[in-house]
N, C-alpha and C positions, 0 to 999 in steps of 0.2 A: 802861462799855464793856469787855468782856472783852479781855484781852491775847492775844498770839499765842504759843503754846507752841513748844517746840523742834521737835516733829514738823511742825507747820504751817509753820514758818520753813524747815525743810529741804525740805519739799514745794514751797514757792513758789520756792526757789532752784533746785531741780532742773527746775522747769517753765519758768522764765524765763531762766536762764543757759545759753546755747547753748555747747557745748564748742568748743574751739579747733580740734581736729583736723578736717580736711575730711571724713574718712571716718567720723567718729563718727555715732551714730544721730541725735542732735539736729541736727547740722550738715547732714547729707544730707537729713533731713526738711524742714528750713527751706528749703534752696535748691531742692529738687525741687518742693515745694508753691508756692514763690514764682514759679518759672518758669511752672508750670502756671496759677497764678492770673493772671499777667501776660498769658499767651496768651488765656485765657478772657475777661479784662476787655477786652483790645484787640479781640478778635473781637466781644464784646458791644457795644462802643462803635461799631465799624464797622457792625455790623448794626442798630444802634439798638434793641437788645433789653434791656429792663429785667431780665427773668428771668435772662439770661445774666450780666449784670453782678452781680446779686445772688449768683449762684453763685460768681463770682470773689471776692466779699467774704467768703463763708463759708470758702473754701479758703485765702485769703491768710493767711500766718503772720506778717505784719509787727507785729502787736500784741504778739507775744512779746518781741522785743528792745526795743520801746519801753517796755513795762512793766518789762522787765529793767533798762533805764536808770534808771527811777524807783526800783526796789528797790536797785540799786547806789548810787544817790545817797543814799538813806536810810541804807544801811549804810556809806557813805563808803568803798566798795570801789573803788579807782581802776582796778584791772585789769579788773574786770567792767564798770565804767562805760564805759571806753574801748572794750572789745570790743563791748558792746551798741550803743554809738553808731555804731561803724564798720559793724556789721551793718545798722543802719537806713539809713545813707548808701549803703552798697554795694548793699543790696537795692533802695533807691529808684532808684539809677542803673541797675540791671539792668532794672527794670520800664520805665523811660523808654526804654532802648535797644531793648527788645522792642517797645514801642509804635511806635518809629521804624521798625523793620524791617517791621512789618505795614503801617505807613503808606506806606512806599515801594512795597509790593506792591499794595495795594488802595486807594490814595488816590482818593476820589470826585471827580468834576469840580467839585462845588460847594464843595470844601474844608471839608466838614462844616458848611456854613452852616445847613442845615436839620436837623441831627442833635440830637435832644433830649437825648441822653446827654452831648454836648459842651456844649451851651448851659447845662445845669444845673450845670456844674462850672467855669465860667469867670467867675463873678460871686460870689465869696465875700463873705459879709456877717457882721455881728455875731451874727445869729441862728445862724449856722453854728458860731461859737465857743461860744455858749451850749449848743448841742446837743452839741458835742464835749466840753465840760466835764462835762455830765451823763452822757454815755456813758462817758467815761473813768472817772468815779466808780463807775459800775456795774461796769465791767470789773475794777477793782482790788478792789472790795467782794466780787465773786464769787470772786476768788482767795483772799481772806482767809477768807471764809465758805464752807466746802465745801457747806453745806446749800442754797446758792443757785447752785451752779455750773451748773445747767441753763440759766441765763440767758445764758451765754457765746455760744451761737450767735446770739441776738438782738443782743448787743453787736457781734458781727462784722458783722452786716447794717447796724446803725445807724451805725457809724463808717466813713467812706469813706477808705480808705488806698490800695489799689492802683488803683481806677478813675481818680482824678485824675492819678496818675502816668502811666497808660496814655494818658489824654487829652493830657497834656503831650507825650509822645513823638509821638503822632499829629499834633498841631498844629504841632510843629516841622517835620515833613516837608512841610507845606503853607504854611510861612513865616508862620504866625500866631503870632509870637513873644510879643506882649503877652498874648494869651489863654493861651498855654502857661505864661507866668509866673503868670497868675491861678490856673490849675488847680494849679500847684506850690504857690502860697500856700495853697490849700485843704488840701493835704496837710500843709504845715508847721503850719497852724492846728490840725489834728487831732493831730499829734505833740506840739505844745506843750501842748495841753489834756490829753492822756493822761498825759504826764510830770508835769504840775502836780498833777492830781487824784490820780494814783497815789502821788505823794510824800506828799500830805496824808493820804490814807487809810492808807498803810503806817505813817506816824508815829503817827496816831491809834490804831491797833490795836497799838502797841507791838511792831512787828516787830523792832526792834533788840534788845530783851531776849530774844525767842525765838531770834534768830540767835546771840546770845552763848551761850545754853544749847546750841544745836546745834553749836557749834564753828566757825561761819562767821566769815569775816573781817569785823570791825566796827571801823571807824575812828572818829575824832572828828567828829561832825556839827556843823557850824557854821551859825549863822543866815544867813550870807551865801549859803549854798547855796540855802536856801529863797527868799531875796531874789532871787537870780539867776533862779530858775525863774519867780517872779512877774514879774520884769522882762521875760522873754522873752514871757510871755503878753500883757503890756501892749504890748510892741513889735509883736506880731502884731495886736493890736486896732486899732492906728492905721490901717494900710491897709484893714482890714475896715470901719472907720467910714467912711472915704472911699468904699469900695466900696458900702456901704449907701446913701449919698447918691447915688452915681452910678447904681446900679441903679434907684432910684426915678425919677430923671430919664430914664433910658433907657426905662423902661416907659411913662412918659407920652409920650415922643417916638414910640415904636412905636405906641401907641394912636392918636396923631394922624395918623401916616403911613399906617396900614392903609387907611382909607376912601379916601384920595387915590390910593393904589396900586391899589385895586380898581376905581375908576372909570377909571383910565388903562388897566389891563389889559383891561377889558370892551370898550373901543373897538376892540381888535384881536382879541377873542375868545380872549385868553390867560387863564391862571389863576394867581393868586397862591399860591405854595406856602408861603411864610413871610415874615413881616415882624418884624424885631427891630431893636433899636438897641444898639450896642456903643460905649461911651465917646463918645456923641454922634454916631456914624456910623449912618445908617439903612441896614440891610442887608436887601435884598429878593430873594427867590427866585421866579422866574417860569417857568411851563411853558406850552408851546403850539407850534403849527406855524407855519412861515414864511408870510407875512412877519412879522417881529417889529415890535412897536410901538417908536417912537423913544424912546430913553432920555432925550433932551433934553426931550421933552414931559413926562416924569415929573419931571425936575428943575425945569421951569418950574411944574408943578402944585404941587410941594412949596413952592416959593418963594412962590406966591400964597397958600398956607395958613399962612404965617408960619414956615416951616422953612428959610429962606434960610441960616441959620448952620450947618446940619447937612450934612455930607458924605453922599453917596449911593453905595452899593456895590450894583450890580445884577447878580445871577447869572442868566444865561439858560440854557435847556436846551442841552446840548452843551458846557458848560464855559466858555463865554465870559463874561467879567466886564467890566462897564462901570463906570468910575470917574468920578463927577460931583462935583467939589469944590464946597464951599460958595461962595456969592457969585460964581458963574460961570454961564454958559449953555452950556457945552460939556462933552462927555463923551469919555473916551478908553477904548479897549479895552486891557486889560492881562491879564497872566497870572493865571489863577484861583488863589485862595488867598492872595494877598498882602494884608497888612493895613496 
């Protein structure tokens, strides 16, 4: 495997290390693109538009300081490592805040219960970590090898950085705190994977030698740094494993609940908009004209079909939400969006 020469090392450092000054070109480019990407992603999630969300992925510049953290880690450059890590954390917080702002303005009555962009980002699994590891490897590889740099737009689309943060902000505004944490976990998974694979690729391509030739700061790289990165990936994998099992159970529960819900809705000529399960809670969206079918009848129907242990959250048109706890025959009306 060919090493990295001084010119390539300098090019990578210039591309990944964002300058400290707020008015510098790299800093203003990062923050302007980040804010725009956050607005686009939040609007795409609210509108449930896949094309808009993909547009936000392409614009989002968060990959730069994340790979910059990996490069700084390999070079043992403490100053750039701290600066890149702070940019990742500050950028993530900014996207969440923008998502919260848009959520307060356009929060839907069903608290995003039937939004496919939200539901696809609140159940991270081990397969997401595997995809992130592969995508991070491609991103780092494309930076080291200029002959395949054309793949970077595809990497931007493949890795989900800004959209899960926007989902986190939006879900906070509707009090779905557990799901907001799950979408934040997806972001953390992708960050850990990019840093881990970036570190390995940069080491494998001898970036440290090229950086010394280029006159860059290169400290003593210790094995414990690599061990720490691996430990973070393993730490992220634990909740993802739990999530994988939970998702499988929820999918089975939703599949069992759908025909029961459809029979219940048909009696009142209502329409089932969505049926899903979240952490053992059956969440059903229903559309129709008054009079509404009785939520207690659906609760009883689920009990008869062996789902007595599952809580029921029923979202009706107009924003009303009925909560029917497991092992009871009563339902209460509560504020939409609470989980």
